N, C-alpha and C positions, 0 to 999 in steps of 0.2 A: 503494500499499500503505500503511496506517494506522499510527501508531507501534505501536501493541500488535503489530499484524503483523509488523512489522519486529523488535519484542521477542522475538518467539516464535521469529521465522525466525534470529535470530541465536544463542539459547540454544540451540536444535537443533544449529547449526553446530558448536558449542563441544561439544555431546554427542557428534555423527558422528564428529568429527576425533578424539576420545577413544577411540571404540570401533575406528574405523578403524586408528590408530595402534597401539594394543594387539593388535588383531587381526595386523596385518602383522608385528609385532614377534613375536607368539607367546607374549607374556610380557608381563607389567604388570597393572595394578588399573585397569580402566574404570569398576566401579560408582559410587564415591564421586564420582569426575570428572563422570560424568553426573548425578548427582543433586544435585551442589554447582553445575552450570551457572548456574540461575538466581541462584544468590547470588553467585558471582563478577561475573557480568554486570550485575546491579544494582549492585553496590558501585564496578566500574569506570566502567559509563555514566553512574551519578548522582551519584557521590560522590568519587571516588578524585583527588586533584591529582596527577597523575603525566604528564609531557610524555614520549610515545613518541619525539619526537626530540630529547631529551636525558635519557635514565634516570637520571642521575646528579647532576642538578642539587639544592643543599643541602637547600631548602624542601620537597621533594617527599613526598607521604604514601607510608607504606610499607605495601607487602602481603608478609606472608610465607606461606607454604603449608607449616604447621607438619607434616601429614603429607604428607611428601615422597613418599610413594607413591602420591599422587594428581597427580604431574608433570604428567601429560597435559593438566591444567585449567589450569596456568600455561602450559606452550607453547602450549595454544591462544588464549589471551589477549596473550600475547606476540607472537603471530603476527597476529592479528585485529585488534589495535591498531597494527601495524608497526612497533613497537619496534627504534629504531635502534642497532646496534653501538656500543660505544666502544672504543677501543683502550688499550693501556698506558698512552699519554700524556694519555690523559683527554681524546681528541679523539672525536667522532662522524663518522666518513669518509663516512655514508651509506647504507652497507648495513643491509639488515634484518637483526635480531638473529638470528630464528628464521624461516626460509623453510619453505615446504610442504614441500619436499624435506627440508628437517632432522627434521620431524614423521613423514615417510615414513621415516626412518632411526632413530625412536625405539629407544634402548635396544641400537644398534648400536656397533660399535667406530667410534671419533672423533666421534661423533655429537655435537652441541650439548645434543642432547634424551636425556641420560644418564636410567637409571631414576629416579633422585633429583635433584631441581634441585641443580645445583653453580654456586656463587659465583663469579665469575670465568670460568668456561666460557661464560657466555650471558649476556648484558646485559639487564637488566631483572630478573634474579634477585636478591634483597636478600641471599639466606643460603643456604649450605649446611645444610639442617635438621636432616638426619642422622637420628639416633634420633629416636624419639617422644618430644615434651614439650621437645626442644630448641628448637624455631622459638618456642614458647610465649616459653620464659625467654629467648633472644635477643631477642625484641618487645618484653621488660620492658628492655632496657638500650637498646634504640632509644628507647624513651618516655622513659625517663631522660635521655637525651643531649640530646632536645629541649628538656628544661626546662633543663638545665644550659647548654646554648649559647644558649637565650633568656635567662637570667639574666647570662650574660657578655656576649652581643653586642648584645642587644637596648636601643634607647634610645629615648625619645620620639618617636613618629612614625617610627620605625626599626625595624618588627617583623620581623626578619631570620629568626627561628625560631618558628613555629607550627605544625608539621605533625602530622598521626596517624599513626598504627601501625594497620594491621587485621592480623589473623591467624586463618585458618582452623583449625580442628583438629577433632579427632574423639575415640571413646570412648578409644581406646587413647593419645593425648596426656594425656587427664583422669586415666587410670590412671597413669600415671608419675609419682614422687614428685619429678623436677625441676619439673614442672608447676605441682605444689602449693605446693612452695617458692618460685619464682617471683611465684603469683598471691598469696598472704600478704604478699611483701613489696611487690608494685605496688599492693594494697588498703592497707599500710600507708602508702604514700607518697603516696596519692591520685593516682596518674597518669591523670588523666582525658582524655587524649590516647590512650588506649591502650584498644582495641575487640576483642575475640576473639569469634570466630562458631563457635560449637561446634555441630557436624554431628551431631543426637542420633540416629544411623540404629539403633542397638542392636544393631550386628553387628560382630564380631570374626574374625580369621582360623577360630578354633575354632569360633564359633558364636555364639548368642545373647547378649548380654551379662549375662543375667541367671542363667548358670552362676557368674560372677566379680564381676559389678559391679552393685550394687542401690540405692547411696547417691542420696540426693537432692542431686545436683549445685547446683540452684539455692540451696538453703539452704546450702551449704557456701560459695559465693560471695559469698553476703549475709553470711554471718559474716565473711569475708576482707575485707568493704568494699566490695564492688563494686555497681553499680547492675546488674540482672538482670532482661530481658525475653525474651519468647517469642514465638517464631513458627510455628505449629502446621502448616504445611505448606510446604517447602522450594519448591514452586511458585508461591508467593501472592506475586508480585513486589510489589504493593502493600503487604502486611505487612511484607515485607523492609525496603522503603523507610523505613515508616514507624519501626521497631525502629532504623535506621540513624540516622533524623532523630533519635530520642531520646539516641543515643548522644551526636551533635552538640551537643547541647542540656545534656548534663550537665557540669557544670565543677567535679566536686568529688571524682569517683571514677573508676575505670575500669569498663568495660560487657562486660558477657557478654552476648552474644545466642545463645539456645539454639534451633536451628532445627531441627524435628523432620523427618526425612526418610526415604525406604524407596530403600536401596541398590540400584543398578541395576536398576531396574524400567523396562524397554525396552517390548515389546508390551503391550497394556491387562492390567491386572491382575497381570503377570509380576513376580513378586520372587523374584530367584535369587541366595540368601545364600553360597553358594561360589564360581560361576564368575565372579559378578559381581565379586565382592571381588578375588580372588586369581590370575585366569585369564583368557583373553579368552573373550568371549560364544560365539563360533562363527560361522561365516557363515549358518546358517539363522536363527540368533536376531538376527543383525545385520540381516538382511533384514526379518523380522518387526518389528523395532524401527524401521527408517527408514519401512518402511509406516505404521506408529502415528503417526510425524511428518509423514506425508505426502511423504517424501524420496524421491527418484530410488534405488531398491535397489539397482543395480547399480553406481552411481558412488560411486567411495573417494575420502576427503578433498577432497570438494565444498565449494565456498565459492561460494554463491549471489550471484548480481549485486544490488549495493548495500550487501552485508554490510560489506565495508572501509570504504564512502564513513560507512555509518551509525556505525560506530566512531569514524572521524575526525571526524564532526560533534559528536559527545558527547565522550569521552574525550580525543580529541586535540586538540580546540578548547579545552576548559575547562583541560586541564594546559599548553597552549601560553599560554594567556594568563595564567596563574598564573604562569608561568616567566618571561614577559617581565616582567610587572609587578614580579617579584622583582629582574630584572636592571637594570631600572631604578632600584628602590629601591637597590640595591648599587652601583651607579655614583654617587649623590648620598652613600650611605654614606662612598665612597671620599674624597669630598672633606671632609665633615665630621668623618669620624672615621678618619682613615689608617692609624692604628696597631692599631685593631681590624681595620680592611679588610685589614690585612698577616696578620694573625695568622688571620684566616677562611680566607684564599686558603692560607695555609701550611698549617692544618690541615686541609683539603680536600684538598690534595694532598700529604699525609703528608712534609711538609718541616719541617725544624726552623727555628726563629729563629736568626738571626745572631746569634752569641755566646752559645748557650744554656748553653754550659758553664763559663763564667767564673768561677763561683763555687766548681766543684770543684776542691779541692787537695788534693795528696797528704798522706799521713800520714807523720808522724815516725817512726823506728828507735823499738822498743819491745818490749823483751824480754817484757813482761807481755802486751803487745797487747790486742786487743779481741776480740769476737766477731764474726763476719763478719756477724753481723744487725744489731749495732751499727753496725758502720762503712757497711753497705748503707743503714740507715735515715738516718742522716747525709748521704749521696752522694745519696739520693732525695730530700731535703728542698733539696739545692743544685740538684739538676736540675731541681726543680718550680717552683723560682723563674724558671727560664730558659723554661720550656717550660708556658705556662699552660693549656694544655688536657691535660697529664698530671696525672690523677685517678685514686682508686682507693680501697681500704680492703683489710679484713679481714674471713673470717668468726667475728668476734668475738674475734679474737685481738690486735689491733693493739697490746697492751703488751707482748705476747711476741713476735711478729714485727717490732717497731719501722717500721712501717709508717706511721704517723701524719704527717701535713704537720702541723708545727708552727708555721711561720714566720706572720706577721702576715697575716691577711687569707683564710688556708686555710680556715677554718669546714668546717662539716658539712654535710652532702646530706641535707636534711630535709623533710618534707611542707612545711613554713615557710619554707624557705631553700633553694630548687633550685639556690642558685649555689656552695655549699658544695663542697670538692674533697675530703672526707673520706666514703668512702661507709661504710656501715654494711649488711652484709649479712645479720648475723645468723649463726645456726648453721645456715647452708644453703650449704655447700660446693657442691655440684653447680649449684646456681642461680648461685652466685657467678661461676663459671667461664663459665657460658653467657651470663649477663648481659655479662659483661666482653666477650663479644665480639661482643653486641648493641653495645656502647659503640665497639667498633672499627670495627665496620662503618658506624657512624654518624661515622666519622674521629676520635672522639676517643683520645687515647694511654691506654690503661687498665692499671692494676695491679691484684694483687689478691694475696692471701696468707692462709697458712693453715701448721699444721705438716706437715712431709713426709710424714708417715707418712699424712695426711689428703689427699695428692694423689691415692688411690684415689678419692675422692670427685670428683675435679675432671676425672678421665683424660678421659672422655666429651667434655668441652669444649675441653682441651687437643688432643686428635686433631682437632678441627673447627677450630681455629684453625691447624693445621698443614695442613689439608686446603685451608682457605679463602685461606691466605698472609695472615692477617692479624698484625700486631706486637702481641699481648697480652704482657704480662710476668707472669710466675706467680712468685712470691715463696716459697719455701717452706724454713722454718727448722727448727732441729731436727733435724738431718738425717742423725744417726748414733745408735750405741748411747751417743753421748754425750748421751742424754737421761737416760741413769744408770737412776735408781731407779722410773721411772715402767714399765719394765719391758718384755718382748718385744712386747705391743700396741702400744706406741707408740715402738718402734725399730725406724725404717725398715731393713729390708735388700733388698729386692729392686726398692722403687721407683725407685731411680735407674736400674739396667739398663733396667727397664720404660719410663720415661720415653726414654730414649737410642734407644729400638727405633723411636721415633717418627718416620717420615721428615719433613724439612722443621722439624724443632724442634730448637732450639738448648739444650743442657743445660749451664749454667757451675755448677762447684764451685770458686770462688777460693779460693786459700791462705794470703792475709793481707788486710789492709786495702787495700794498694795494687793488688793485684789484683782487687779489689772495684770500685776507683776505674775500672781499664781494663775490666772486666765492664761497667759502667752506659755508660761511653764508646761500648763497640761497639754494645749492644744498642740504644740509643738511636736510633742511627742506620738502624737496620735499618726499612725500610719495609713489607716483606711478610713476614718471618719472628717468629714468636712465640718467646719465649724462657723458659727457666725458670733460676732461681737459687736453688742451694740451699745456703744458710747454717746456720752453726752457732749452739748455743746459748753454748758454751764460747768461754772466749778464745783466740784465735789470734796468737803472735807476728809482729809489724809487723818484717818483714826488715830489716834493715840493707842498703840498696841500694848503699852505697859498696862493700859485701863482695860482694853478690849481685848478679846480673844485673837490668837495670831491669824493673820489673813492666809496663812497654808491651809486652815479650815475650808477653805473656798474650792480646794482640789478635790473635795468630796461632795461638790454641786451645790451643798447647804451645810449650814454648821451654825452655832451657838456663838453669836459675837458678843453678847451681855446677856448674861445670866441674870435672873431673879434673885433679888436676895434670901439667903439661905439654901438658894439652888431649888426652892419649890414654886413654880410659878402658877400662878391663878389663871393667867390668861397670857397668849402668846403672840407677839407680833412678827410677820412675815414681811419680807421686803426685799426689792432688788435695786440696783444702779441709785440714781440720784433719791430714792425714797428711804435709803438706807439710814442716812442721817437724820431725815425726819423720823423716823421710828423709834431712833436713840432718844431725841429729844421727846416724844410722848412719852417715852418708858420714863425719862426723868422727872416730867409732870406728873404721871400716874404715882411715881414712889411717892411723893410729897404728899400724897391723898392715901398712901398706904397699901396701894393695889401692887401686887407682885407680879413684873411683866418680863418674861425672857423676849428678847429679840432674837430674831433668827434672821440669817443672810441666807438668801437662795439665788444666788448666781447662775446657778444653771441645773434646772428640774430634771436634764435626762441622765447627767453624771449623777445626782442624787437618786435617782431611781435605780442606778445599778449598785447602789452600796445595798450591803446586807438590811433585813429587817430590825435586826436590834440596834443598828447604827440610826436607821431611819427612825425609829421608835424612841431613840435616846434624845435626837434632836425636836422631835414634833411628837410628844408623848400621845399616846392615844386616851389618857384618862382627862388630858386639858382641853375641853371642847369648845373653851371661849378663846376665838382664833379672828384675828384681822391680819389681811393681807394688804398691803401699800404699795400700788403701781400706777404709774403715771401712764396707763394702755388699758386695752379692752378688760373687762373683770372677766370674760371667759376662760375657763380653765381652773381658776383660782377654788373652784368649788371642792374640787378635791383635796386641796389642802385644808381648806376652813372648814370643810365639812358643812354641816345642817344648822348649826347654831353659830358659825361664824358670820362675818362680815368681809366685804371687801371695797377699801377706797379705792376707787380705780375711774375709769371713763365708760360712760355708758351713753355718750354722744360724741360727735364729733368736737373739735376744740373750738378756739375763737380767737380772733386778732386783736392781741394787748399785751404789754409788757409783763414778763414770767410771772411778778409779783400777785399782779391782778388775777391772771389766770389760776394760779395754787389757790387764793381764796375763792374764786367761782366756783371751782371743782372741787373743794374740800381738801386739798392738799395742805392742811395746816396742822399744827399741834393739837388746837382744841379740837378739831373735827376726828382727829384719829383718835384721840384720847375717849372722846364721847364714843366712837364706834367699840372701843374695848368695853367701856362700861355697859352699851346695849347687849353686845356679846356675853358679858358675864350675866347680866339678867337673864337673859335668852336660856342660859345654860344652868341657870339656879344658883350658880356661886356669887351672885351679889345681891342683897335684899332689895326688893324693887321700892 
């Protein structure tokens, strides 16, 4: 059989695996997978540097499937190239990542082949792309990571990082705003290692794209500063190869390859724009399609003889040789540049350098204190000097979020200087979050920041961080009605509880500068958990830790910061963030009236939840039912901690435009009101005479 015949056989194997998987599951999208089979095949067989025996080697090319509904295309490629599974210890025990049985169980419970590709579920999947557009934005982060790592680690004759990033996408991706934000930034940064392959099939779920999408995509991307080329037929593998070669030769801008295709044509002249895209083809149509391919009509999940070997001889051979060459280079690199080699190893294994936190120091007691955004900015700079791959920035707000790295050598990540550690995302919050995910997937430790109210823009990316279990650090400042005169549109109310509702996410709202210290120490040690830091604009008193409990208690999520006289509280005051000092003032006032109150700081509900029951009960005793929580945010969620006899001093409406002190009085964040709430709770619980 000639190479051309084998090419056709392999492409049709990809197509038939996709249609059989969807048909057996009675669920899924076969059409685009079938249409893009020649594209994926050409890319993997002719260009992609990817070793199936070691799918996580650091300098591999990345392939991201932005349209995750086309997952059968990726599963077919992972199976046919026999990608090996990687265990949590970053080892390859030898098992195949996606077996034929896995594909047969597409979209079934506990199958590796989920309805959309899931990072960590299945080796060889570079990202959980989730909502359309996110794969594109994450690929920008991966491309940026290559340039930063090259600037940091590469040395003459030691090119440790030079990988490319390829992403397939469709009309839906192109319509999403996050993709446009990311494309604009990628063009600005001249990320020449980035190639998006756009399947221009003119079909979405509702029908033809002409109903809602008629812009000139090519011209738009040229305006972004991209190189744009076109392939008129997705089946023309020769033209696909030429387009990808054009990308490889481009060294001053990213590349968009527009590929015209017809979604799910099976039998000759068949174009089905409904069943093809969003549901199985049906047994009869599959038989007709297989007949058109010259395929055994009644064979399902059929891989003809020679197909595995053909992939092994191209994708496998090229990737293995590239990896072996890189490993040999790294071994020499370790000898000549041991410090950088150690950093590279630790970064790739999500380990921190020894003594990474040696510059982090506690803050002295100060009644005036400082905003937690200020203390966080200082600690961030201390931590970043100990962790060279801690990089990040803001959505045009670093002067306000205090997230600029200011120490000597930090620099700015620009098209002229990819070694800078300060990233400038522009006013692109959604893309910022997704790009940060791409950086984290490349093993860089990213942080990104904006105002708390704008976390709404970032939420989809935060959710994906949690699903993928990658340790992105999100820094949100201006965390409450403390924003003051900016008014209701800029005062976050429901944002805090909406973030707490995301499984697998840590949400921290520290109460003073030293709780911020402990927050950073905890967060930096996390390898698989993203974190949100919720920080104030206004000053918070730095507590005197000779009087109050050590701030290290914050690392358990909640702790007794100030005990009631005699250690036997009649009531509990629970607080986070800027309201911690308010709770302490209320405790003092109530003590003058003979009411014994314990103040509990609860900077992170999620970490407190992880403590054993004995510790949780020691902090919030079940027998003390008079409880009041104080937080300048929605009261939703606090009922779990205060119980039926407790109360919450919080926000039940949007805020208002006024100076902070007036807002605090209006919404009840005063010592008198908190004290009154405690007395009411005591009466309700029967602990105080009515």
